[in-house]
C-alpha positions in Angstrom: 86.6 37.1 143.4 90.2 38.3 143.3 92.9 35.9 144.6 93.9 38.3 147.4 97.4 38.0 148.8 97.5 36.7 152.3 100.3 37.2 154.8 103.1 39.7 154.9 105.6 37.2 153.4 103.5 37.2 150.2 103.2 41.0 149.8 104.6 42.7 146.8 106.2 46.1 147.2 107.6 47.2 143.8 109.3 50.5 143.6 108.1 52.5 140.6 111.4 54.0 139.6 112.7 54.7 136.1 116.3 53.9 136.8 116.7 50.7 138.8 120.2 49.3 139.0 120.7 45.7 138.0 120.8 44.6 141.7 117.6 46.6 142.4 115.9 45.1 139.3 116.8 41.6 140.4 115.5 42.3 143.9 112.2 43.6 142.5 111.8 40.6 140.2 112.4 38.1 143.1 109.3 39.4 144.8 107.1 38.0 142.0 108.7 34.5 142.3 108.4 33.8 138.6 111.8 32.2 137.8 111.2 29.2 140.0 114.2 26.9 139.9 116.3 29.5 138.1 119.0 31.7 139.5 118.6 35.3 138.5 122.2 35.7 137.6 124.3 37.0 134.8 123.4 34.2 132.4 119.7 35.2 132.5 120.4 38.9 132.1 122.8 38.1 129.2 120.1 36.0 127.5 117.5 38.7 127.9 119.9 41.3 126.4 121.2 39.0 123.6 117.7 38.2 122.4 116.5 41.7 122.8 113.7 40.7 125.2 114.9 42.9 128.0 117.6 45.5 127.5 118.6 48.2 129.9 116.7 51.4 129.5 119.9 53.3 130.0 123.5 52.2 130.2 126.3 54.4 131.7 129.8 53.3 130.5 133.0 54.9 131.8 135.8 54.7 129.2 138.6 52.4 130.4 141.1 55.2 131.0 138.7 57.0 133.3 137.8 53.8 135.1 141.5 53.0 135.4 142.2 56.5 136.8 139.6 56.0 139.5 140.9 52.6 140.3 144.5 53.9 140.6 143.3 56.8 142.8 142.0 54.2 145.3 145.1 52.0 145.1 148.1 54.2 145.8 150.3 51.1 146.4 149.9 50.0 142.8 152.5 52.2 141.4 152.7 52.9 137.6 149.8 51.5 135.5 150.5 49.4 132.4 147.7 50.9 130.4 146.6 54.5 129.7 145.2 56.5 132.6 142.8 59.5 132.0 144.6 62.8 132.7 143.1 65.8 134.3 140.8 67.6 131.9 137.3 68.3 130.8 136.4 64.6 130.1 137.4 63.5 133.5 135.6 66.5 135.2 132.5 65.6 133.3 132.7 61.9 134.4 133.3 62.9 138.0 130.3 65.3 137.9 128.0 62.6 136.5 129.2 60.0 139.0 128.6 62.4 141.9 125.1 63.3 140.6 124.2 59.6 140.3 125.4 59.0 143.8 123.0 61.7 145.1 119.9 60.2 143.5 119.0 58.4 146.7 118.6 61.6 148.6 116.6 63.5 146.0 113.9 65.5 147.8 115.4 65.1 151.2 118.6 67.1 150.6 118.1 68.8 147.3 115.7 69.5 144.4 118.0 68.6 141.5 116.4 66.5 138.7 117.5 63.0 138.0 120.8 63.3 136.1 119.8 60.7 133.5 116.5 62.4 132.6 118.2 65.2 130.6 122.0 64.6 130.7 124.3 67.6 130.4 125.9 67.7 126.9 129.3 66.8 128.4 127.7 63.6 130.0 126.2 62.3 126.8 129.4 60.4 125.8 128.9 58.2 128.9 125.2 57.6 128.5 123.8 55.0 126.1 120.1 54.6 125.4 118.7 51.2 124.4 119.3 51.7 120.6 122.9 52.7 121.2 124.0 49.7 123.3 126.3 47.0 122.1 125.8 43.6 123.7 128.8 42.3 125.7 128.6 39.3 128.0 128.8 40.3 131.6 131.6 37.9 132.2 133.6 39.9 129.6 132.8 43.3 131.1 136.2 43.8 132.6 139.1 46.2 132.0 142.9 45.8 132.7 144.4 47.5 135.7 147.8 45.8 135.5 150.4 47.8 137.3 154.0 47.7 138.7 152.9 45.5 141.6 150.4 43.2 139.8 151.2 43.2 136.1 148.1 41.1 135.1 145.0 42.3 136.9 141.4 43.2 135.9 138.6 45.0 137.5 134.8 45.4 136.8 132.3 48.1 137.4 132.9 50.5 134.5 129.5 49.5 133.0 126.3 50.3 134.9 122.9 49.2 133.6 119.6 50.8 134.6 116.1 49.4 134.1 112.7 50.9 134.3 110.2 49.4 136.8 107.8 48.2 134.1 110.5 46.0 132.7 110.0 43.8 135.8 106.6 42.9 134.3 108.2 42.1 131.0 110.7 39.8 132.7 107.8 38.1 134.5 106.0 37.5 131.3 109.1 36.1 129.7 109.4 33.6 132.5 106.1 32.0 131.3 106.7 32.4 127.6 107.7 29.5 125.3 106.6 25.9 124.8 105.5 23.6 127.6 106.3 19.9 127.1 104.6 17.5 129.5 106.7 14.6 130.6 106.4 11.8 133.1 109.5 12.8 135.1 108.9 10.0 137.6 110.0 7.6 134.9 113.8 7.3 135.0 114.0 6.5 131.3 111.9 9.6 130.4 113.8 11.8 132.7 117.3 10.8 131.4 116.0 10.8 127.9 114.8 14.4 128.3 118.1 15.4 129.7 120.0 13.8 126.8 117.7 15.5 124.3 118.2 18.9 125.8 121.9 18.4 126.0 121.9 17.5 122.2 119.8 20.5 121.4 116.6 18.5 120.7 113.1 18.8 122.1 112.1 15.9 124.4 109.4 13.7 123.1 106.1 14.6 124.8 102.9 16.6 124.2 103.8 20.2 123.6 101.7 23.4 124.2 102.5 26.9 123.0 102.0 29.6 125.5 100.8 32.7 123.5 99.5 34.9 126.2 102.9 36.0 127.6 104.1 36.9 124.1 101.0 39.1 123.5 101.5 40.7 126.9 105.2 41.4 126.1 104.1 43.1 122.9 101.5 45.1 124.8 104.2 46.3 127.2 106.3 47.5 124.3 103.4 49.1 122.6 102.5 51.1 125.8 106.1 52.0 126.6 105.7 55.8 126.4 102.6 55.6 128.6 104.4 53.3 131.1 107.4 55.7 131.2 105.1 58.6 131.9 103.3 56.7 134.6 106.5 55.7 136.4 108.0 59.2 136.0 104.9 60.8 137.6 104.8 58.2 140.4 108.4 58.6 141.3 108.3 62.4 141.2 105.2 62.3 143.4 107.2 60.3 145.9 110.0 62.8 145.7 107.5 65.5 146.4 106.4 63.7 149.6 110.0 63.4 150.7 110.5 67.1 150.0 107.3 68.0 151.9 108.5 66.1 155.0 112.0 67.7 154.9 113.1 68.8 158.3 110.3 66.9 160.2 112.6 64.2 161.5 112.3 60.4 161.2 109.5 58.0 161.9 105.9 58.9 161.5 105.4 62.5 160.6 102.4 64.7 160.1 102.4 67.3 157.3 101.1 70.7 158.1 98.3 72.2 156.1 100.5 74.3 153.9 103.0 71.4 153.3 100.1 69.1 152.5 98.7 71.5 150.0 102.0 72.0 148.4 102.6 68.3 148.2 99.3 67.9 146.4 100.1 70.7 143.9 103.5 69.1 143.3 101.9 65.8 142.5 99.5 67.4 140.0 102.5 69.3 138.4 104.4 66.0 138.2 101.5 64.2 136.5 101.0 67.0 134.0 104.7 67.2 133.3 104.9 63.5 132.7 102.2 63.7 129.9 104.1 66.5 128.2 107.6 65.0 128.7 106.7 61.6 127.1 104.1 63.1 124.7 101.3 60.8 125.7 97.6 61.7 125.6 94.8 60.9 128.0 93.6 58.2 125.6 97.0 56.5 125.7 97.0 56.4 129.5 93.4 55.1 129.4 94.5 52.4 127.0 97.4 51.5 129.3 95.0 51.2 132.2 92.9 48.8 130.2 95.9 46.7 129.2 97.3 46.5 132.8 93.8 45.7 134.2 93.3 42.9 131.7 96.7 41.4 132.6 95.8 41.7 136.3 92.6 39.7 135.6 94.4 37.1 133.6 97.1 36.5 136.3 94.6 36.6 139.1 92.4 34.0 137.5 95.5 31.8 136.9 96.1 31.9 140.6 99.3 33.9 140.4 98.5 36.8 142.8 102.1 38.0 143.1 102.4 38.8 139.4 98.8 40.2 139.4 99.8 42.5 142.2 102.8 43.7 140.2 100.4 44.8 137.5 98.0 46.3 140.0 100.8 48.5 141.4 101.5 49.9 137.9 97.8 50.2 137.2 97.4 52.2 140.5 100.0 54.7 139.3 98.4 55.0 135.9 94.9 55.7 137.3 96.4 58.2 139.8 98.2 60.0 136.9 94.8 60.5 135.2 93.2 61.6 138.4 95.9 64.2 139.1 96.7 65.5 135.7 93.1 65.8 134.5 91.2 66.2 137.7 89.2 63.0 137.2 87.4 60.8 139.7 88.0 57.1 139.9 84.5 56.5 138.5 85.3 58.7 135.5 88.5 56.8 134.9 86.7 53.5 135.2 84.0 54.6 132.7 86.7 55.7 130.2 88.5 52.3 130.6 85.2 50.5 130.0 83.7 47.2 131.0 85.6 43.9 131.4 84.3 40.4 130.9 81.7 40.7 133.6 78.4 42.2 132.5 77.7 45.7 133.8 80.9 45.8 135.8 83.7 48.1 134.8 87.1 46.5 134.3 88.7 48.6 137.0 86.0 47.4 139.4 87.1 43.9 138.7 90.5 44.9 140.1 89.1 47.1 142.9 85.6 45.8 143.8 83.2 48.4 145.2 83.8 47.7 148.9 80.7 49.5 150.0 78.5 47.5 147.6 80.1 44.3 148.7 79.4 45.2 152.4 75.8 46.1 151.6 75.3 42.7 149.9 76.9 41.0 152.9 74.5 42.7 155.3 71.4 41.9 153.3 72.4 38.3 152.7 73.2 37.8 156.4 70.0 39.4 157.7 67.3 38.3 155.2 66.7 34.8 156.5 66.4 36.1 160.1 64.1 39.1 159.7 60.3 38.8 160.0 58.1 39.8 157.1 55.0 40.5 159.3 54.2 42.5 162.4 55.9 45.5 163.9 59.4 44.1 163.3 58.7 43.3 159.6 61.5 44.2 157.1 60.8 44.0 153.4 63.5 43.4 150.8 63.3 47.1 149.9 63.5 48.2 153.5 66.5 45.9 154.1 68.3 47.4 151.1 67.5 50.8 152.3 69.0 50.0 155.7 72.2 48.8 154.1 72.4 51.9 152.0 71.8 54.0 155.2 74.8 52.4 156.8 76.9 53.4 153.8 75.5 56.9 153.5 76.0 57.6 157.3 79.5 56.1 157.1 78.7 53.5 159.7 81.6 51.4 158.4 82.2 49.8 161.9 79.0 47.8 161.3 80.4 46.5 158.0 83.8 45.8 159.4 82.6 43.9 162.5 80.4 41.7 160.3 83.3 40.9 158.0 85.5 40.1 160.9 82.9 37.9 162.6 82.5 35.9 159.4 86.2 35.5 159.0 86.5 34.2 162.6 83.5 32.0 162.2 84.2 30.4 158.8 87.9 30.9 158.1 89.7 27.8 159.2 93.0 29.7 159.5 91.6 32.0 162.2 94.0 31.7 165.1 91.5 32.1 167.9 88.0 31.9 166.4 85.8 31.8 169.5 87.7 34.7 171.2 87.5 36.6 167.9 83.8 36.1 167.5 83.1 37.1 171.1 85.1 40.3 170.6 83.4 41.0 167.3 80.0 40.5 169.0 80.8 43.1 171.6 82.2 45.4 169.0 79.0 45.1 167.0 77.0 46.0 170.1 78.8 49.4 170.2 78.5 49.8 166.4 74.7 49.2 166.7 74.5 52.0 169.3 76.2 54.3 166.9 73.9 53.3 164.1 70.7 53.8 166.2 72.0 57.3 167.2 72.5 58.1 163.5 68.8 57.2 163.0 67.9 60.0 165.4 68.3 58.4 168.8 69.3 61.1 171.3 69.3 59.4 174.7 72.4 58.5 176.6 71.9 54.7 176.5 70.9 52.3 173.7 67.9 51.0 175.6 66.6 54.5 176.1 67.0 55.2 172.4 65.1 52.1 171.6 62.2 53.3 173.8 62.4 56.7 172.2 62.4 55.4 168.6 59.7 52.8 169.2 57.4 55.2 171.1 53.7 54.9 170.3 54.0 51.2 169.3 53.1 48.0 171.1 56.8 47.4 171.5 57.3 50.4 173.8 55.3 49.2 176.9 57.1 45.8 176.6 60.4 47.6 176.7 59.4 49.4 179.8 58.0 46.3 181.5 61.1 44.2 180.8 63.7 46.8 181.5 65.3 44.7 184.2 66.2 42.0 181.6 68.2 44.6 179.6 69.6 46.8 182.4 70.3 44.5 185.4 73.9 43.6 185.0 73.7 41.0 187.8 71.6 38.8 185.5 74.7 38.2 183.4 76.1 36.1 186.2 73.5 33.4 185.3 73.8 33.7 181.5 71.8 30.6 180.6 68.9 31.7 182.9 68.9 35.2 181.3 68.7 33.7 177.8 65.7 31.6 178.9 63.9 34.6 180.2 64.5 36.6 177.0 63.3 33.6 174.9 60.1 33.5 177.0 59.6 37.1 176.2 60.1 36.5 172.5 57.5 33.7 172.5 54.7 36.1 173.6 53.9 37.3 170.0 55.2 39.5 167.2 55.7 42.6 169.3 57.2 40.5 172.1 59.7 39.1 169.6 60.8 42.6 168.6 61.1 43.6 172.3 63.2 40.5 173.0 65.6 41.4 170.2 66.0 45.0 171.4 66.5 43.7 175.0 69.2 41.4 173.8 71.0 44.2 171.9 71.1 46.4 175.0 72.1 43.6 177.3 75.1 42.8 175.0 75.9 46.5 174.7 75.9 46.9 178.5 78.2 44.0 179.0 81.1 45.0 176.7 83.3 45.7 179.7 83.2 42.0 180.9 84.0 38.7 179.1 81.0 37.3 177.4 80.0 34.0 179.1 79.2 32.1 175.8 81.2 29.3 174.3 78.8 28.0 171.7 79.6 29.1 168.2 76.0 28.7 166.9 74.7 30.7 169.8 77.3 33.5 169.2 76.2 33.6 165.5 72.5 33.9 166.7 73.3 36.7 169.0 75.4 38.5 166.4 72.5 38.4 163.9 70.1 39.5 166.6 72.2 42.6 167.2 72.1 43.4 163.5 68.4 42.7 163.3 67.7 45.2 166.2 69.2 48.0 164.1 67.5 46.8 160.8 64.0 46.5 162.4 64.3 49.9 164.0 65.3 51.5 160.7 62.5 49.9 158.8 60.0 50.9 161.6 61.2 54.6 161.4 61.0 54.5 157.6 57.4 53.4 157.7 56.5 56.0 160.2 58.2 58.7 158.2 56.3 57.5 155.1 53.0 57.7 156.9 53.8 61.3 158.0 54.7 62.2 154.4 58.3 63.2 155.3 61.5 62.2 153.5 63.5 59.6 155.5 66.7 61.0 157.0 68.3 61.0 160.4 67.2 64.5 160.9 63.5 63.6 160.6 63.7 60.4 162.7 63.2 62.3 165.9 60.3 64.1 164.4 58.8 60.8 163.4 58.9 59.6 167.0 56.9 62.7 168.0 54.3 62.1 165.3 54.0 58.5 166.2 53.3 59.4 169.8 50.3 61.6 169.0 
């Protein structure tokens, strides 16, 4: 099972943007917590760039005379400058225009529809924009220019070089953090610790067993190989977000609701962005599918290594890649999953390893919980096939509350981190009682109360007269004042035989449903578990009973025929 992230402090919220500033890039990388014990400062960025492992996707460099002109315009007191200052003219106008457009990037969509200025720079801007292949490495400490003047003859400033990174490079930096050779040393031994320090200082490897870490290197090569597809994915994702901002323009702050026309336009804009991304970066459907497989495989690897934060970083990119295929090519998730193919688990698509089939998991949860407690004989019998059909019925009828209450109850019962397990279980029990009423109504029950629907759906069986005879146990709210005595009476009913046991289960279900407005007087966890399973069993037995009656009548099983089944059974 996936190593799911727990707690808000562990959540990853990467921004899929194609031009992250160095500060933004550092902030994104910090979320993954990969450079433990290392400061994400200039030295690290310099090392990445010097080795070629991570270079800025785009660099904007202002010539020193222009940067000096801007500095001087903001420092009137400085007087005459010692070095050349850019005069008025076309080059300065071009620099000002580019700088202004870069400053407006944060409000794209909200206050304008202009494209990102670095996507297709104007010809007069190209002198300031350097792609990766055009960049010359200069240490960040040396990125300064003189602004000496009449007041301060020797003075320097920074800021004339701006680096921009693409979001996928955060993944590359994360992989690099784990790349290299691991040497195991007994650092509790002072001699070993000091010897290791001396060896590293002298440029030697410490003496210890060494292990080469190949997977990050392969992953880094994979990221480079899939760069066009990654660029297309991030472009489509970011433009889709801009489309949402544009759709919400003028609706104010906070939570907003898009109108029907705005929502439709937003969807069309996302489709257009996805299609444009494929054309812009000249990538095919197959290349995006290959990217999906690569990202999913890295997610699996990091998840199995117990590194959910890095895994989540990959999943965020994978989500955008899958969405690109869905929007640009009108594909369903299952179609994308089929194209990506299977993973290491037999008969399970790789994407389903990343995103398990929630409904299938919940059906399995229901059947595994109920199977030991359901009878195999008598009117309440539920076979394996009938139990599976009941679980499928819950999914088909969108009775998700049934699934959610079961999952919550199990969490409260078995998760040691649950803050208030007994209160949580009692609340889930009452919530399940309401969910069971909705499920029974979906089976064809049409009465106002759960107990009346049980009598309706079990009409014509040996259970029906027992329900009528013991109505007080189910409907008399005063009996809840002596909860232990009520449980004894219900247990006595159950001991009367197979039909009595079914009636007792149905009585219990309604009694719990009728008491949801008062605290449940039960403080025994095992008893809460028994009652919870009894509620589930009441619904499962009713569904199996109706299915058998429908089969005898030769009708297809569906909620619409359940009421007809009752009438047939009553004849």
